[in-house]
C-alpha positions as a Markdown table, in Angstrom:
| # | Residue | x | y | z |
|---|---|---|---|---|
| 1 | Unk | 12.6 | 82.7 | 44.4 |
| 2 | Unk | 14.9 | 79.7 | 43.7 |
| 3 | Unk | 18.1 | 78.7 | 45.5 |
| 4 | Unk | 20.5 | 76.0 | 44.5 |
| 5 | Unk | 22.2 | 75.1 | 47.8 |
| 6 | Unk | 25.4 | 73.1 | 48.0 |
| 7 | Unk | 27.1 | 72.0 | 51.2 |
| 8 | Unk | 30.7 | 72.8 | 50.8 |
| 9 | Unk | 34.0 | 72.4 | 52.6 |
| 10 | Unk | 35.2 | 75.6 | 50.9 |
| 11 | Unk | 34.0 | 78.0 | 48.2 |
| 12 | Unk | 35.1 | 81.3 | 46.6 |
| 13 | Unk | 34.1 | 83.7 | 43.9 |
| 14 | Unk | 36.4 | 85.9 | 41.8 |
| 15 | Unk | 35.5 | 89.0 | 39.7 |
| 16 | Unk | 38.2 | 90.1 | 37.3 |
| 17 | Unk | 40.7 | 87.6 | 38.8 |
| 18 | Unk | 40.2 | 89.1 | 42.3 |
| 19 | Unk | 38.7 | 87.0 | 45.1 |
| 20 | Unk | 35.7 | 89.0 | 46.3 |
| 21 | Unk | 34.1 | 86.3 | 48.6 |
| 22 | Unk | 35.5 | 83.2 | 50.2 |
| 23 | Unk | 34.2 | 80.8 | 52.9 |
| 24 | Unk | 35.3 | 77.6 | 54.6 |
| 25 | Unk | 32.7 | 75.0 | 55.7 |
| 26 | Unk | 29.1 | 75.9 | 55.1 |
| 27 | Unk | 26.8 | 76.5 | 52.1 |
| 28 | Unk | 27.2 | 77.9 | 48.7 |
| 29 | Unk | 24.0 | 79.4 | 47.3 |
| 30 | Unk | 23.0 | 80.3 | 43.8 |
| 31 | Unk | 20.1 | 82.7 | 44.2 |
| 32 | Unk | 17.5 | 83.5 | 41.5 |
| 33 | Unk | 14.7 | 86.0 | 41.8 |
| 34 | Unk | 11.6 | 86.2 | 39.6 |
| 35 | Unk | 9.1 | 89.0 | 39.1 |
| 36 | Unk | 6.6 | 87.8 | 41.7 |
| 37 | Unk | 9.0 | 87.5 | 44.5 |
| 38 | Unk | 8.5 | 89.5 | 47.7 |
| 39 | Unk | 10.0 | 90.0 | 51.1 |
| 40 | Unk | 7.9 | 87.0 | 52.2 |
| 41 | Unk | 9.8 | 84.8 | 49.8 |
| 42 | Unk | 13.1 | 86.2 | 51.1 |
| 43 | Unk | 12.1 | 85.6 | 54.8 |
| 44 | Unk | 10.8 | 82.1 | 54.0 |
| 45 | Unk | 14.0 | 80.9 | 52.2 |
| 46 | Unk | 16.5 | 82.6 | 54.6 |
| 47 | Unk | 14.8 | 80.8 | 57.5 |
| 48 | Unk | 14.6 | 77.5 | 55.7 |
| 49 | Unk | 18.2 | 77.6 | 54.6 |
| 50 | Unk | 19.8 | 78.3 | 58.0 |
| 51 | Unk | 17.6 | 75.7 | 59.7 |
| 52 | Unk | 17.9 | 72.8 | 57.2 |
| 53 | Unk | 19.3 | 69.8 | 58.9 |
| 54 | Unk | 21.9 | 68.8 | 56.3 |
| 55 | Unk | 25.1 | 68.4 | 58.4 |
| 56 | Unk | 26.1 | 65.3 | 60.2 |
| 57 | Unk | 25.9 | 64.8 | 63.9 |
| 58 | Unk | 28.2 | 62.5 | 65.9 |
| 59 | Unk | 26.4 | 59.5 | 64.6 |
| 60 | Unk | 26.8 | 60.6 | 60.9 |
| 61 | Unk | 23.1 | 61.4 | 60.6 |
| 62 | Unk | 22.0 | 64.6 | 58.8 |
| 63 | Unk | 20.6 | 66.1 | 62.0 |
| 64 | Unk | 22.4 | 69.5 | 62.3 |
| 65 | Unk | 21.7 | 72.8 | 60.7 |
| 66 | Unk | 24.1 | 75.5 | 59.5 |
| 67 | Unk | 23.4 | 77.4 | 62.7 |
| 68 | Unk | 24.3 | 74.3 | 64.8 |
| 69 | Unk | 27.7 | 73.8 | 63.1 |
| 70 | Unk | 28.6 | 77.5 | 62.8 |
| 71 | Unk | 28.9 | 77.3 | 59.1 |
| 72 | Unk | 29.3 | 80.2 | 56.6 |
| 73 | Unk | 27.4 | 81.1 | 53.4 |
| 74 | Unk | 28.7 | 82.2 | 50.0 |
| 75 | Unk | 25.7 | 83.7 | 48.2 |
| 76 | Unk | 25.9 | 84.3 | 44.4 |
| 77 | Unk | 23.2 | 86.0 | 42.4 |
| 78 | Unk | 22.1 | 83.8 | 39.5 |
| 79 | Unk | 19.4 | 85.0 | 37.1 |
| 80 | Unk | 20.0 | 82.0 | 34.9 |
| 81 | Unk | 18.0 | 79.8 | 37.4 |
| 82 | Unk | 15.0 | 81.3 | 35.6 |
| 83 | Unk | 16.2 | 80.3 | 32.2 |
| 84 | Unk | 13.4 | 78.6 | 30.2 |
| 85 | Unk | 14.8 | 76.0 | 27.8 |
| 86 | Unk | 11.5 | 74.5 | 26.6 |
| 87 | Unk | 11.6 | 76.1 | 23.1 |
| 88 | Unk | 14.6 | 76.3 | 20.8 |
| 89 | Unk | 18.2 | 76.1 | 21.8 |
| 90 | Unk | 18.7 | 79.5 | 23.4 |
| 91 | Unk | 17.4 | 79.9 | 27.0 |
| 92 | Unk | 14.7 | 82.6 | 27.5 |
| 93 | Unk | 15.4 | 84.6 | 30.7 |
| 94 | Unk | 12.1 | 86.5 | 30.8 |
| 95 | Unk | 11.2 | 84.8 | 34.0 |
| 96 | Unk | 14.1 | 86.4 | 35.9 |
| 97 | Unk | 13.4 | 89.7 | 37.6 |
| 98 | Unk | 15.0 | 92.9 | 36.2 |
| 99 | Unk | 18.0 | 94.1 | 38.2 |
| 100 | Unk | 16.1 | 97.0 | 39.8 |
| 101 | Unk | 13.8 | 94.5 | 41.4 |
| 102 | Unk | 16.2 | 91.6 | 41.9 |
| 103 | Unk | 19.1 | 93.4 | 43.5 |
| 104 | Unk | 17.3 | 94.9 | 46.5 |
| 105 | Unk | 15.6 | 91.5 | 47.2 |
| 106 | Unk | 19.0 | 89.7 | 46.9 |
| 107 | Unk | 20.6 | 92.2 | 49.3 |
| 108 | Unk | 17.7 | 91.8 | 51.7 |
| 109 | Unk | 18.0 | 88.0 | 51.5 |
| 110 | Unk | 21.7 | 88.2 | 52.4 |
| 111 | Unk | 21.0 | 90.7 | 55.3 |
| 112 | Unk | 18.3 | 88.3 | 56.6 |
| 113 | Unk | 20.9 | 85.5 | 56.7 |
| 114 | Unk | 23.3 | 87.8 | 58.5 |
| 115 | Unk | 20.7 | 88.7 | 61.1 |
| 116 | Unk | 20.3 | 85.0 | 61.9 |
| 117 | Unk | 24.0 | 85.0 | 63.0 |
| 118 | Unk | 25.6 | 83.6 | 59.8 |
| 119 | Unk | 28.7 | 85.0 | 58.1 |
| 120 | Unk | 27.7 | 85.7 | 54.5 |
| 121 | Unk | 30.1 | 86.4 | 51.7 |
| 122 | Unk | 28.9 | 87.4 | 48.2 |
| 123 | Unk | 29.9 | 87.9 | 44.7 |
| 124 | Unk | 29.0 | 91.1 | 42.9 |
| 125 | Unk | 25.5 | 91.4 | 41.6 |
| 126 | Unk | 25.3 | 91.4 | 37.8 |
| 127 | Unk | 29.1 | 90.8 | 37.3 |
| 128 | Unk | 30.7 | 88.0 | 35.4 |
| 129 | Unk | 32.0 | 85.7 | 38.2 |
| 130 | Unk | 34.2 | 82.6 | 38.5 |
| 131 | Unk | 32.9 | 80.4 | 41.3 |
| 132 | Unk | 34.9 | 77.6 | 42.8 |
| 133 | Unk | 33.7 | 75.1 | 45.4 |
| 134 | Unk | 34.3 | 71.7 | 46.9 |
| 135 | Unk | 30.9 | 70.1 | 47.3 |
| 136 | Unk | 31.0 | 68.2 | 50.6 |
| 137 | Unk | 29.0 | 64.9 | 50.5 |
| 138 | Unk | 27.9 | 65.8 | 47.9 |
| 139 | Unk | 24.8 | 67.5 | 49.1 |
| 140 | Unk | 22.9 | 69.7 | 46.6 |
| 141 | Unk | 19.3 | 70.8 | 47.1 |
| 142 | Unk | 17.0 | 73.0 | 45.0 |
| 143 | Unk | 14.7 | 75.3 | 47.0 |
| 144 | Unk | 11.8 | 77.2 | 45.6 |
| 145 | Unk | 9.7 | 79.6 | 47.7 |
| 146 | Unk | 6.7 | 79.0 | 45.5 |
| 147 | Unk | 6.7 | 75.2 | 46.1 |
| 148 | Unk | 6.5 | 75.2 | 49.9 |
């Protein structure tokens, strides 16, 4: 499971010109799921994300977590994180899990985040989405459950 995490001052997602998810301060997540991912990957990354100390404290040091600052999450499913560009000019997406595997794990991931007390907004799984964000910092991290 891969997540591209961006600290944001705001973020939103539209489907067919309609806003379906919007947050203020917090994290925007692009979430990719591969064939080997399990509930353990979901639990590991949901816990890691809400506890990462990537928000400034009163001394401007990255010492506070999303939970500490009461931030929100915008979670977007993103199968293209498993695009393989090593050969040719067209990415191969065979590394991405099929929707019947990916969607339940993605929904479980979002529910795990909610159970930790975080407000989670989402796009629509499998839809063409327009995502807007203001990356605060900028802070962008790539997390991979297979590279603990």
